Every structure is written in structure tokens, then in C-alpha cells.
C-alpha positions, 0 to 999 in steps of 0.5 A: 297196633304198630306201636306195640310192635315197637315196644321192647320190654327190657328196662333201660338202665345207665349201664345199658345206655353206656354200653349201647355204643359198643353194641352199635345201637342207636338210641331214641330220646325224647322229652316229657313233662307230664304223666300222660305224655310220659306214658305215651312216649314210654309205651312207644319204645323211647329209650331215654326220657328227659324231663328237660328244663325246656319245660320253661319254654314249651309248658310254662311260656318262658322265653328262656330256661333260665328262670326254671326252678328246682321245685318246678323240675321236681314237680314235673319229674314226679309227674313223668315218673308215674308214667314211665316203666321202661325208659331211663328217666333223666332230669335236668338240673336247672340254672343255679342248682349247681353253679354255687359249688359241688355241695349244692349240686349234690343236694339238688341232684339228690332231691331229683333222685330221691324225691322225684324218682329220676334215675340220672341227672343232666347238667350243662357245661364242659371242662368248667363243670368236670369237678361237679360231674366228678363229685356227683358220680362219686356220690353215686348219682349218674350224670349226663353231660351237655355241651355245645349250645347250652340254653342256660347260657342264653345271655352269655351267647346272646341267643341260641346260636351255632357253636364250634364254628371256628377251629378254636371253638371246635377244639374247646368243645372237643376238650369239653367232651373229653373232660365230661367223659373223664369225669365219669358222665355216662353220655353227653348231649351235643347241641347245635354244633357242626355235624363234622365236629359232632362226628369227630367227638362221637368217634373220639369218646367212649360214651354215647353222644346224643345229638340235637342239631348235631347231625346223623353221626351221633349215637342217639338223637333227642327232640323236644316232644312239643317240636316233634308233635307240632305244638310248640309256640316258638317264633321260629322253628330251629333247623334241626327240628323235624315236625312229625305231626301237626297236633296243634291243627288237630287240637284246634279243629277238635275244640272248634267242633266241640264249640260249634256243637255246644252253641248249636245244641248238638252236644250233649245228645242222649248218648252223652246224658244220664237218665234217672233209673226207671224206679226213681220218682221225683216229687215236684210238689214241694220244689224246695224239698225235691225228694229222690226215692232212689240214688244213682249208684256211683258206678253209673256216674 
């Protein structure tokens, strides 16, 4: 099968991600929020799997990522951990888990690492978060940065809008990238920024840049798996999203076919039904006390 040819058995680690830039290796990143999806994404050869707080939008039906809690991130990261063998597993630190100081940030990150099995954490913000990144790294917690459009700043930005459109704004994002690198982050996500700015940042920092709506010059690319597969229920599709499948249509057609067969009596057939073993006798003389002279072994159910 094609996907088997794409598998690379070596384990992806924080050091291998950091050194991928020197090797000129472009990394593939995707989100996952549950065991079956994580297993498929991992087996397909993805390098980094992010349990994003975008779980709030695409799984929990929330308008923004702001309400997502640490407990919810722990729950989904645990599920994804069970399905991942090769990829580096990164978990988002949700809004409020690192905004009240470095000590609280360390406690939250330690839970994501120890209790949920994440191998690194991601947090949003640039220069203003550098001290927190530095503290986490000091405590041996690998950190991925995230600058440009930061969805947890939804209310501050007034929506999910292109960032770095002016020279001054672009300079701030460039400074953010350097601040995050200097603080010890092993990679940084660039979200919804002009491609020229992303290219400049990618050339000027020594850590890999991971683009989402940031053009082709980034060292890696990431998409939300629901966007890629066509099962995201969002009012509009962001410009940077390329839909590689239409699973919503496939799922709808399968469910409708099932419903039609149930209503018409076409399902289940003999092939989907279990007969009694030949040596089993039913005594209907006393309906209130039906006797089975044999029991169907568990292995046959």
C-alpha cells in the first residue's frame, strides 16, 4: 500500500526536529485529538502531531479556543498518546494555563508531560512570553513557540486576521521570533502572516519555522486534520486551507445508505446475523423460562 512506503520507522524527537533545519528536511505536522485519528496520522508518516486547543473548534463545537480547559487538553492528549509511535507528540497549553506566571505554567506543562504523555508543549505569544518559555526549558520541558496570529488572542485581535501587515507590525513579529528562539524554544509556529515576512523569519532564526498560512518558505507546514479531510464545520474556509478529501460527503453517504437499508429491511442480512449452534435446543413450552441447552462461546460473538 502507498502509505506503507511513506512510513519512516525512526522516532522523531525534539533534537531531531531542531536539527532538521540544518539537514534541509521539510517536516510534516498535523493535529489529532483522539486515538484512531492519531494512529492513522502517525502511521501515514507525519513527523509532528499536535494536540491543539483547536479541539475546541473542530471537536467540541466552540466558537474560539479560549474556553478550552487544561483538563480537556489532558483528556485528548492521553487519547492521542495511545495512538502515536513515531511522531513527536506536542500538546497545546490552553488559554489561562500560563498567563498567571511561570510557576503556574510549569505546573500545567508538567501535567501535560507526566499525566498525558506529551513530549513537548506549545504556547502562544512572543517577547511577552519569553520568560515563561525560558523557565519551562530550564525545567526540562521542551517548548514550541507560536507567533503571528495567536487564536487565544481572538478578542484582542477582533477575530482571526492577517498579522504583520505593516512594517512596524512585521518588525514586532520578527522580534518575537528571535525572543522565542533566545528563550530556548526548539521550533516556532508562524500563523497567518505575509509569506515574505515568514521567509525573512525562517532565514533569520536557527530553529525550524512551522507555517500555517505563512507561505512555502517555512521549514515545516501544519494543518488541522479536520480541515485537510473536509470535516470541519466552520463558516468559512481560511485561504491557507487545502482540502485533500471530502470525508463529510463520504460519511453522509455511508450513513444515508445504512439508514435506507435499515428502513427497507435490507440490513442486517444472514451474513450479519448469528445463528444458534446446531446442538442448541430452545424450549418454548414455558416462555417465561426459556431454556438454552448450550451457550454461545464468547469467541463467537
